[in-house]
A tleap script that builds the chain and sets N, CA, C and O, in Angstrom:
source leaprc.protein.ff14SB
mol = sequence {
  NMET LEU ILE ARG SER ALA LEU ARG ARG THR
  VAL LEU TYR VAL ASP ALA TYR GLY LEU THR
  ARG LEU ARG ILE LEU VAL ALA GLY ALA GLU
  LEU TRP LEU GLY PHE VAL ILE VAL LEU THR
  HIE GLY GLY ARG ARG PRO ALA HIE GLU ASN
  THR LYS ILE ASP LEU ALA TYR LEU ARG ASN
  LEU PRO ALA ASP ALA VAL LYS CTYR
}
set mol.1.N position { -31.517 44.901 -7.886 }
set mol.1.CA position { -31.651 44.465 -9.108 }
set mol.1.C position { -30.801 43.371 -9.563 }
set mol.1.O position { -31.168 42.593 -10.444 }
set mol.2.N position { -29.666 43.298 -8.972 }
set mol.2.CA position { -28.621 42.182 -9.294 }
set mol.2.C position { -29.347 40.907 -8.650 }
set mol.2.O position { -29.506 39.911 -9.355 }
set mol.3.N position { -29.756 40.921 -7.418 }
set mol.3.CA position { -30.218 39.789 -6.720 }
set mol.3.C position { -31.571 39.354 -7.480 }
set mol.3.O position { -31.811 38.153 -7.600 }
set mol.4.N position { -32.360 40.217 -7.939 }
set mol.4.CA position { -33.598 39.801 -8.780 }
set mol.4.C position { -33.178 39.121 -9.923 }
set mol.4.O position { -33.812 38.126 -10.274 }
set mol.5.N position { -32.116 39.537 -10.619 }
set mol.5.CA position { -31.719 38.960 -11.860 }
set mol.5.C position { -31.256 37.589 -11.606 }
set mol.5.O position { -31.666 36.663 -12.306 }
set mol.6.N position { -30.333 37.387 -10.536 }
set mol.6.CA position { -29.810 36.106 -10.174 }
set mol.6.C position { -31.038 35.121 -9.743 }
set mol.6.O position { -31.055 33.951 -10.124 }
set mol.7.N position { -31.921 35.597 -9.037 }
set mol.7.CA position { -33.114 34.727 -8.864 }
set mol.7.C position { -33.830 34.260 -9.953 }
set mol.7.O position { -34.203 33.089 -10.029 }
set mol.8.N position { -34.089 35.253 -10.960 }
set mol.8.CA position { -34.749 34.944 -12.137 }
set mol.8.C position { -34.029 33.849 -12.942 }
set mol.8.O position { -34.642 32.952 -13.520 }
set mol.9.N position { -32.685 33.978 -12.946 }
set mol.9.CA position { -31.868 32.941 -13.718 }
set mol.9.C position { -31.988 31.580 -12.997 }
set mol.9.O position { -32.023 30.559 -13.684 }
set mol.10.N position { -32.054 31.506 -11.615 }
set mol.10.CA position { -32.110 30.429 -10.835 }
set mol.10.C position { -33.544 29.629 -11.198 }
set mol.10.O position { -33.677 28.413 -11.337 }
set mol.11.N position { -34.464 30.553 -11.298 }
set mol.11.CA position { -35.932 29.955 -11.555 }
set mol.11.C position { -35.807 29.385 -13.008 }
set mol.11.O position { -36.270 28.269 -13.247 }
set mol.12.N position { -35.203 30.110 -13.969 }
set mol.12.CA position { -35.088 29.564 -15.304 }
set mol.12.C position { -34.390 28.227 -15.331 }
set mol.12.O position { -34.851 27.313 -16.015 }
set mol.13.N position { -33.343 28.085 -14.644 }
set mol.13.CA position { -32.644 26.790 -14.562 }
set mol.13.C position { -33.516 25.732 -13.983 }
set mol.13.O position { -33.533 24.596 -14.456 }
set mol.14.N position { -34.294 26.118 -12.891 }
set mol.14.CA position { -35.130 25.029 -12.255 }
set mol.14.C position { -36.177 24.606 -13.235 }
set mol.14.O position { -36.497 23.420 -13.307 }
set mol.15.N position { -36.791 25.624 -14.081 }
set mol.15.CA position { -37.771 25.270 -15.089 }
set mol.15.C position { -37.180 24.378 -16.141 }
set mol.15.O position { -37.854 23.439 -16.564 }
set mol.16.N position { -35.939 24.607 -16.605 }
set mol.16.CA position { -35.335 23.954 -17.627 }
set mol.16.C position { -34.711 22.634 -17.135 }
set mol.16.O position { -34.846 21.636 -17.844 }
set mol.17.N position { -34.096 22.564 -16.073 }
set mol.17.CA position { -33.377 21.181 -15.594 }
set mol.17.C position { -33.889 20.569 -14.391 }
set mol.17.O position { -33.355 19.545 -13.965 }
set mol.18.N position { -34.939 21.133 -13.760 }
set mol.18.CA position { -35.460 20.610 -12.506 }
set mol.18.C position { -34.726 21.052 -11.126 }
set mol.18.O position { -33.615 21.574 -11.037 }
set mol.19.N position { -35.498 20.760 -10.213 }
set mol.19.CA position { -35.198 21.334 -8.823 }
set mol.19.C position { -34.153 20.245 -8.226 }
set mol.19.O position { -34.359 19.034 -8.146 }
set mol.20.N position { -32.931 20.978 -7.806 }
set mol.20.CA position { -32.005 20.028 -7.076 }
set mol.20.C position { -31.797 20.660 -5.680 }
set mol.20.O position { -32.318 21.736 -5.390 }
set mol.21.N position { -31.092 20.025 -4.903 }
set mol.21.CA position { -30.781 20.544 -3.542 }
set mol.21.C position { -29.755 21.730 -3.642 }
set mol.21.O position { -29.760 22.646 -2.820 }
set mol.22.N position { -28.927 21.667 -4.629 }
set mol.22.CA position { -28.061 22.889 -4.845 }
set mol.22.C position { -28.756 24.051 -5.248 }
set mol.22.O position { -28.535 25.136 -4.709 }
set mol.23.N position { -29.557 23.909 -6.131 }
set mol.23.CA position { -30.573 25.122 -6.603 }
set mol.23.C position { -31.353 25.573 -5.538 }
set mol.23.O position { -31.529 26.788 -5.445 }
set mol.24.N position { -31.875 24.792 -4.684 }
set mol.24.CA position { -32.579 25.321 -3.414 }
set mol.24.C position { -31.644 26.055 -2.586 }
set mol.24.O position { -32.026 27.126 -2.115 }
set mol.25.N position { -30.398 25.609 -2.323 }
set mol.25.CA position { -29.464 26.320 -1.586 }
set mol.25.C position { -29.014 27.658 -2.150 }
set mol.25.O position { -28.865 28.628 -1.406 }
set mol.26.N position { -28.813 27.714 -3.372 }
set mol.26.CA position { -28.476 28.924 -4.205 }
set mol.26.C position { -29.586 29.956 -4.063 }
set mol.26.O position { -29.321 31.134 -3.825 }
set mol.27.N position { -30.907 29.482 -4.219 }
set mol.27.CA position { -32.024 30.476 -4.207 }
set mol.27.C position { -32.091 30.988 -2.722 }
set mol.27.O position { -32.326 32.173 -2.490 }
set mol.28.N position { -31.901 30.161 -1.822 }
set mol.28.CA position { -31.862 30.520 -0.347 }
set mol.28.C position { -30.845 31.569 -0.059 }
set mol.28.O position { -31.152 32.591 0.554 }
set mol.29.N position { -29.606 31.328 -0.501 }
set mol.29.CA position { -28.564 32.319 -0.528 }
set mol.29.C position { -28.873 33.596 -1.152 }
set mol.29.O position { -28.557 34.625 -0.556 }
set mol.30.N position { -29.428 33.650 -2.231 }
set mol.30.CA position { -29.760 34.815 -3.049 }
set mol.30.C position { -30.847 35.605 -2.217 }
set mol.30.O position { -30.757 36.824 -2.072 }
set mol.31.N position { -31.810 34.910 -1.713 }
set mol.31.CA position { -32.863 35.571 -0.901 }
set mol.31.C position { -32.240 36.118 0.427 }
set mol.31.O position { -32.674 37.169 0.898 }
set mol.32.N position { -31.354 35.512 0.964 }
set mol.32.CA position { -30.745 35.971 2.278 }
set mol.32.C position { -29.991 37.200 1.987 }
set mol.32.O position { -30.165 38.211 2.667 }
set mol.33.N position { -29.055 37.153 0.880 }
set mol.33.CA position { -28.388 38.261 0.512 }
set mol.33.C position { -29.172 39.472 0.172 }
set mol.33.O position { -28.845 40.595 0.555 }
set mol.34.N position { -30.230 39.215 -0.567 }
set mol.34.CA position { -31.116 40.385 -0.868 }
set mol.34.C position { -31.733 40.903 0.393 }
set mol.34.O position { -31.894 42.123 0.423 }
set mol.35.N position { -32.100 40.232 1.416 }
set mol.35.CA position { -32.613 40.690 2.601 }
set mol.35.C position { -31.602 41.343 3.285 }
set mol.35.O position { -31.910 42.424 3.788 }
set mol.36.N position { -30.405 40.921 3.430 }
set mol.36.CA position { -29.265 41.670 4.127 }
set mol.36.C position { -29.023 43.161 3.381 }
set mol.36.O position { -28.878 44.210 4.008 }
set mol.37.N position { -29.010 43.051 2.071 }
set mol.37.CA position { -28.809 44.304 1.394 }
set mol.37.C position { -29.909 45.320 1.757 }
set mol.37.O position { -29.664 46.495 2.029 }
set mol.38.N position { -31.097 44.792 1.739 }
set mol.38.CA position { -32.313 45.744 2.050 }
set mol.38.C position { -32.176 46.277 3.472 }
set mol.38.O position { -32.413 47.464 3.698 }
set mol.39.N position { -31.803 45.439 4.434 }
set mol.39.CA position { -31.592 45.897 5.783 }
set mol.39.C position { -30.528 46.906 5.903 }
set mol.39.O position { -30.727 47.923 6.567 }
set mol.40.N position { -29.384 46.686 5.291 }
set mol.40.CA position { -28.340 47.484 5.412 }
set mol.40.C position { -28.524 48.884 4.732 }
set mol.40.O position { -28.047 49.898 5.243 }
set mol.41.N position { -29.217 48.902 3.590 }
set mol.41.CA position { -29.321 50.158 2.823 }
set mol.41.C position { -30.781 50.767 3.052 }
set mol.41.O position { -31.076 51.791 2.436 }
set mol.42.N position { -31.640 50.217 3.855 }
set mol.42.CA position { -32.912 50.517 4.246 }
set mol.42.C position { -33.561 51.796 3.693 }
set mol.42.O position { -34.188 51.798 2.633 }
set mol.43.N position { -33.376 52.913 4.481 }
set mol.43.CA position { -33.972 54.067 4.030 }
set mol.43.C position { -32.949 55.123 3.476 }
set mol.43.O position { -33.235 56.314 3.352 }
set mol.44.N position { -31.888 54.650 3.194 }
set mol.44.CA position { -30.835 55.555 2.699 }
set mol.44.C position { -30.942 55.789 1.211 }
set mol.44.O position { -31.306 54.875 0.472 }
set mol.45.N position { -30.653 56.922 0.774 }
set mol.45.CA position { -30.789 57.193 -0.809 }
set mol.45.C position { -29.144 57.075 -1.265 }
set mol.45.O position { -28.169 57.294 -0.546 }
set mol.46.N position { -29.162 56.697 -2.562 }
set mol.46.CA position { -27.784 56.585 -3.179 }
set mol.46.C position { -27.013 57.932 -2.963 }
set mol.46.O position { -27.678 58.963 -2.858 }
set mol.47.N position { -25.741 57.976 -2.896 }
set mol.47.CA position { -24.976 59.162 -2.642 }
set mol.47.C position { -25.181 60.262 -3.708 }
set mol.47.O position { -25.177 61.457 -3.413 }
set mol.48.N position { -25.381 59.744 -5.106 }
set mol.48.CA position { -25.522 60.759 -6.107 }
set mol.48.C position { -26.813 61.590 -6.019 }
set mol.48.O position { -26.922 62.632 -6.666 }
set mol.49.N position { -27.786 61.131 -5.222 }
set mol.49.CA position { -29.015 61.753 -5.097 }
set mol.49.C position { -28.817 62.921 -4.002 }
set mol.49.O position { -29.498 63.947 -4.035 }
set mol.50.N position { -27.929 62.702 -3.131 }
set mol.50.CA position { -27.759 63.642 -2.060 }
set mol.50.C position { -26.585 64.687 -2.273 }
set mol.50.O position { -26.376 65.538 -1.408 }
set mol.51.N position { -25.854 64.625 -3.373 }
set mol.51.CA position { -24.781 65.549 -3.701 }
set mol.51.C position { -25.260 66.624 -4.533 }
set mol.51.O position { -26.142 66.379 -5.357 }
set mol.52.N position { -24.751 67.867 -4.408 }
set mol.52.CA position { -25.064 68.805 -5.376 }
set mol.52.C position { -23.867 69.174 -6.313 }
set mol.52.O position { -22.679 69.055 -6.016 }
set mol.53.N position { -24.365 69.631 -7.466 }
set mol.53.CA position { -23.307 69.837 -8.419 }
set mol.53.C position { -22.504 71.141 -8.101 }
set mol.53.O position { -23.165 72.141 -7.819 }
set mol.54.N position { -21.173 71.223 -8.120 }
set mol.54.CA position { -20.475 72.370 -7.763 }
set mol.54.C position { -20.228 73.100 -9.099 }
set mol.54.O position { -19.289 72.809 -9.839 }
set mol.55.N position { -21.143 74.081 -9.363 }
set mol.55.CA position { -21.090 74.941 -10.564 }
set mol.55.C position { -19.911 75.743 -10.695 }
set mol.55.O position { -19.439 75.945 -11.813 }
set mol.56.N position { -19.330 76.273 -9.543 }
set mol.56.CA position { -18.113 77.051 -9.568 }
set mol.56.C position { -16.871 76.248 -10.039 }
set mol.56.O position { -16.050 76.721 -10.825 }
set mol.57.N position { -16.789 75.030 -9.521 }
set mol.57.CA position { -15.776 74.178 -10.043 }
set mol.57.C position { -15.877 73.865 -11.514 }
set mol.57.O position { -14.876 73.909 -12.229 }
set mol.58.N position { -17.125 73.537 -11.996 }
set mol.58.CA position { -17.260 73.259 -13.352 }
set mol.58.C position { -16.948 74.445 -14.159 }
set mol.58.O position { -16.284 74.286 -15.183 }
set mol.59.N position { -17.379 75.697 -13.793 }
set mol.59.CA position { -17.090 76.831 -14.688 }
set mol.59.C position { -15.507 77.093 -14.819 }
set mol.59.O position { -15.045 77.619 -15.831 }
set mol.60.N position { -14.728 76.705 -13.765 }
set mol.60.CA position { -13.345 76.930 -13.829 }
set mol.60.C position { -12.465 75.758 -14.511 }
set mol.60.O position { -11.234 75.785 -14.479 }
set mol.61.N position { -13.171 74.777 -15.102 }
set mol.61.CA position { -12.466 73.749 -15.784 }
set mol.61.C position { -11.955 74.358 -17.122 }
set mol.61.O position { -12.591 75.222 -17.726 }
set mol.62.N position { -10.783 73.860 -17.538 }
set mol.62.CA position { -10.263 74.231 -18.838 }
set mol.62.C position { -11.128 73.741 -19.982 }
set mol.62.O position { -11.946 72.838 -19.809 }
set mol.63.N position { -10.944 74.348 -21.173 }
set mol.63.CA position { -11.781 73.946 -22.269 }
set mol.63.C position { -11.498 72.537 -22.710 }
set mol.63.O position { -12.419 71.897 -23.220 }
set mol.64.N position { -10.311 71.993 -22.563 }
set mol.64.CA position { -10.057 70.536 -22.941 }
set mol.64.C position { -10.624 69.540 -21.984 }
set mol.64.O position { -10.547 68.345 -22.270 }
set mol.65.N position { -11.241 69.964 -20.768 }
set mol.65.CA position { -11.909 69.111 -20.041 }
set mol.65.C position { -13.247 68.693 -20.491 }
set mol.65.O position { -13.815 67.695 -20.047 }
set mol.66.N position { -13.763 69.526 -21.436 }
set mol.66.CA position { -15.142 69.267 -21.996 }
set mol.66.C position { -15.028 68.143 -23.044 }
set mol.66.O position { -14.178 68.143 -23.934 }
set mol.67.N position { -15.965 67.177 -22.861 }
set mol.67.CA position { -16.126 66.158 -23.818 }
set mol.67.C position { -17.019 66.367 -24.840 }
set mol.67.O position { -18.174 66.716 -24.594 }
set mol.68.N position { -16.554 66.165 -26.146 }
set mol.68.CA position { -17.359 66.464 -27.381 }
set mol.68.C position { -17.979 65.228 -27.886 }
set mol.68.O position { -18.682 65.259 -28.895 }
savepdb mol mol.pdb
quit
């Protein structure tokens, strides 16, 4: 999501101010970084999807631990 947002901003700058060598390099770096992130995180799920809630721990929390 972060890389997509950065690429979108780069495209907006190109539309507004024109294409420059630096903007080409920045877009290439953003695409490369996005590709690397996809390769390293390929089929893995985020940690929060794989963890289970420890209900026993939650039941033993003191009353002042509950946010109102």
